[in-house]
C-alpha positions in Angstrom: 113.4 90.7 99.2 111.6 93.2 96.9 108.6 92.0 95.0 107.6 93.9 91.9 104.7 93.6 89.5 103.5 95.8 86.6 100.4 96.4 84.6 98.8 98.9 82.3 96.5 101.4 84.0 92.9 100.3 84.0 89.5 102.0 84.3 88.0 101.0 87.7 89.9 97.7 87.5 88.7 94.3 88.7 89.7 92.6 91.9 92.5 90.6 90.3 94.3 93.8 89.4 94.1 94.9 93.0 95.1 91.5 94.3 98.3 91.6 92.1 99.0 95.1 93.4 98.7 94.3 97.1 100.9 91.3 96.9 103.9 93.4 95.9 106.2 96.0 97.4 106.3 98.1 94.2 103.8 98.2 91.3 104.9 99.7 88.0 102.2 101.4 86.0 103.0 100.8 82.4 102.2 104.3 81.0 104.7 104.0 78.1 103.4 100.8 76.5 101.2 101.1 73.4 97.5 101.7 74.0 95.3 98.6 73.4 91.8 99.3 72.0 89.0 97.3 73.6 91.0 96.5 76.7 90.4 97.3 80.4 92.6 100.4 79.9 89.4 102.2 78.8 86.5 100.0 79.8 85.3 97.5 82.4 82.4 95.2 83.4 79.6 96.5 85.6 76.6 94.6 86.8 73.1 95.4 85.6 69.9 94.9 87.5 68.8 92.1 85.1 71.9 90.1 86.0 73.9 90.7 82.9 77.3 92.3 82.9 77.8 95.4 80.8 81.0 97.0 79.5 81.2 100.7 80.3 83.7 102.2 77.8 85.6 105.5 77.8 86.0 107.2 74.4 89.4 108.4 73.3 90.6 110.6 70.4 91.2 108.3 67.5 93.8 110.1 65.5 96.9 108.0 65.7 95.8 106.5 69.0 96.9 103.0 68.3 100.5 104.2 67.8 100.6 106.3 71.0 101.9 105.5 74.4 99.2 105.1 77.0 100.2 108.4 78.7 99.6 110.3 75.4 96.1 109.0 74.7 93.5 111.8 75.1 89.9 111.5 76.1 87.0 112.3 73.7 83.6 113.6 74.9 84.4 113.0 78.5 81.6 115.2 79.9 79.1 113.1 77.9 80.7 109.8 78.9 80.9 110.6 82.6 77.2 111.6 82.6 76.3 108.3 80.9 78.4 106.3 83.3 77.1 108.1 86.4 73.5 107.5 85.1 74.2 103.8 84.6 75.7 103.3 88.0 72.9 105.2 89.7 70.3 103.1 87.8 71.9 99.7 88.4 73.5 100.2 91.8 71.2 102.8 93.3 69.4 100.2 95.6 72.5 98.2 96.6 73.1 98.2 100.4 76.1 100.5 100.3 75.3 102.8 97.5 75.2 105.9 99.7 78.6 105.1 101.2 80.4 104.3 97.9 78.8 106.6 95.3 80.3 109.9 96.7 83.8 108.3 96.2 82.9 107.4 92.6 81.5 110.8 92.0 84.8 112.4 93.1 86.5 110.5 90.2 83.9 111.2 87.6 83.5 114.9 88.3 87.0 115.9 87.3 87.7 117.3 83.8 90.5 115.0 82.7 92.5 115.5 79.5 94.2 112.1 79.2 93.0 108.6 79.7 95.9 108.0 82.0 94.8 110.7 84.4 91.3 109.2 84.6 92.6 105.6 85.0 94.9 106.6 87.8 92.2 108.5 89.6 89.9 105.4 89.5 92.8 103.2 90.6 93.6 105.6 93.4 90.0 105.6 94.6 90.0 101.8 94.8 93.4 101.7 96.5 92.0 103.9 99.2 88.8 102.0 99.6 90.6 98.7 99.8 93.4 100.0 102.0 96.2 99.2 99.6 99.5 100.9 100.4 101.8 99.4 97.8 104.1 102.0 96.2 103.2 103.0 92.7 106.0 103.8 90.2 105.3 105.1 86.7 107.2 103.4 83.9 108.0 106.8 82.4 110.0 107.7 85.6 112.3 104.7 85.2 115.5 104.3 83.2 115.4 101.4 80.7 115.9 100.4 77.1 113.1 102.2 75.2 113.4 99.7 72.3 112.8 96.6 74.6 109.6 94.7 74.2 107.8 91.8 76.0 110.2 89.7 78.1 113.1 92.1 77.7 111.0 95.1 78.6 109.7 93.5 81.8 113.2 92.4 82.8 114.6 95.8 82.2 111.9 97.4 84.3 112.6 94.9 87.1 116.3 95.7 87.0 115.4 99.4 87.1 113.3 98.8 90.3 116.0 96.5 91.8 113.5 93.7 92.1 114.4 90.4 93.6 111.1 88.8 92.7 108.8 89.5 89.8 105.1 88.7 90.2 103.7 88.0 86.8 100.2 87.4 85.6 99.5 83.9 84.4 98.7 85.1 80.9 102.3 86.2 80.5 103.6 82.6 80.4 103.4 82.7 76.6 106.3 85.1 76.3 108.1 85.0 79.7 111.6 83.5 79.7 112.1 82.8 83.4 115.7 81.7 82.8 116.7 85.3 81.7 115.4 86.6 85.0 117.1 83.9 87.0 120.4 84.9 85.3 119.9 88.4 86.6 119.2 87.2 90.1 115.4 87.8 89.9 113.0 84.9 90.6 109.6 84.8 88.8 106.4 84.0 90.5 102.9 83.7 88.9 99.9 85.3 90.5 97.3 82.9 92.0 93.9 84.5 92.1 90.4 83.2 92.3 87.4 85.6 92.2 85.6 85.5 95.6 81.8 85.1 95.7 79.7 87.6 97.8 76.1 88.6 98.0 74.9 90.6 95.0 71.6 92.6 95.3 68.7 90.8 93.8 70.8 88.3 91.9 70.1 84.6 92.1 73.3 83.7 90.2 76.6 85.2 91.1 78.3 87.3 88.4 82.1 87.4 88.6 84.9 89.3 86.9 83.4 92.7 87.5 84.9 96.1 88.4 86.1 96.1 92.0 83.4 98.8 92.5 80.8 96.0 92.5 82.0 94.4 95.8 82.1 97.9 97.4 78.5 98.6 96.4 77.3 95.2 97.5 79.2 94.8 100.8 80.5 98.3 101.8 84.1 99.3 102.4 84.6 97.3 105.6 82.9 94.2 104.2 84.8 94.5 100.9 88.1 94.6 102.6 87.2 91.5 104.7 86.2 89.5 101.7 89.2 90.7 99.6 91.9 90.0 102.2 90.2 86.7 103.4 90.3 85.5 99.8 94.0 86.2 99.6 94.6 84.1 102.7 92.7 81.2 101.2 94.9 81.4 98.1 98.0 81.1 100.2 97.0 77.7 101.6 95.9 76.1 98.4 
């Protein structure tokens, strides 16, 4: 049995993204789908000292960007943006218990002079994969043979066939356009991701703030602690 999932590349993605990845044998990075402005493809939620979540966004070059494939979207003012993001992280996470352990890993991502958003996103995903011990194989959509005119359900099905998937793990939000029967007819079963955001201690916070970048758990609990919480949460989901 080969389980496949797929998703657009994200900037320092949240735990649900990593949960979906680790539950599969192969994870397809959708680098040829259209860029979506205002999405986690170029921004994510970080925790502030005051307890509010803040979106940190990466600027991209605007000319024709909404018609471009994700892999063709170029960064804009990256040196300025990375300085801003580094400053925010140092200010709001600098006193968290595991800042000194995690920040060097984040800095390795931010210090690089990227040209495209895809390169930046994949570096951030790679850093989190390493920190959380995720070994799922990554496959770029652009490396697969499929119908370039296909969209939505047909695109997903075509990519699953290209990967020789026997099971497709879908996000719950895709139910609106998924035609499970068409997958069944091709010998592919469809399963929907079950994920609940785990709670963990957050420095100087009386009320837990969820749905943040997966960096938050690392800063709060360290690499070993984050792995324990992340994988223990998966086991709880299995018995629900």
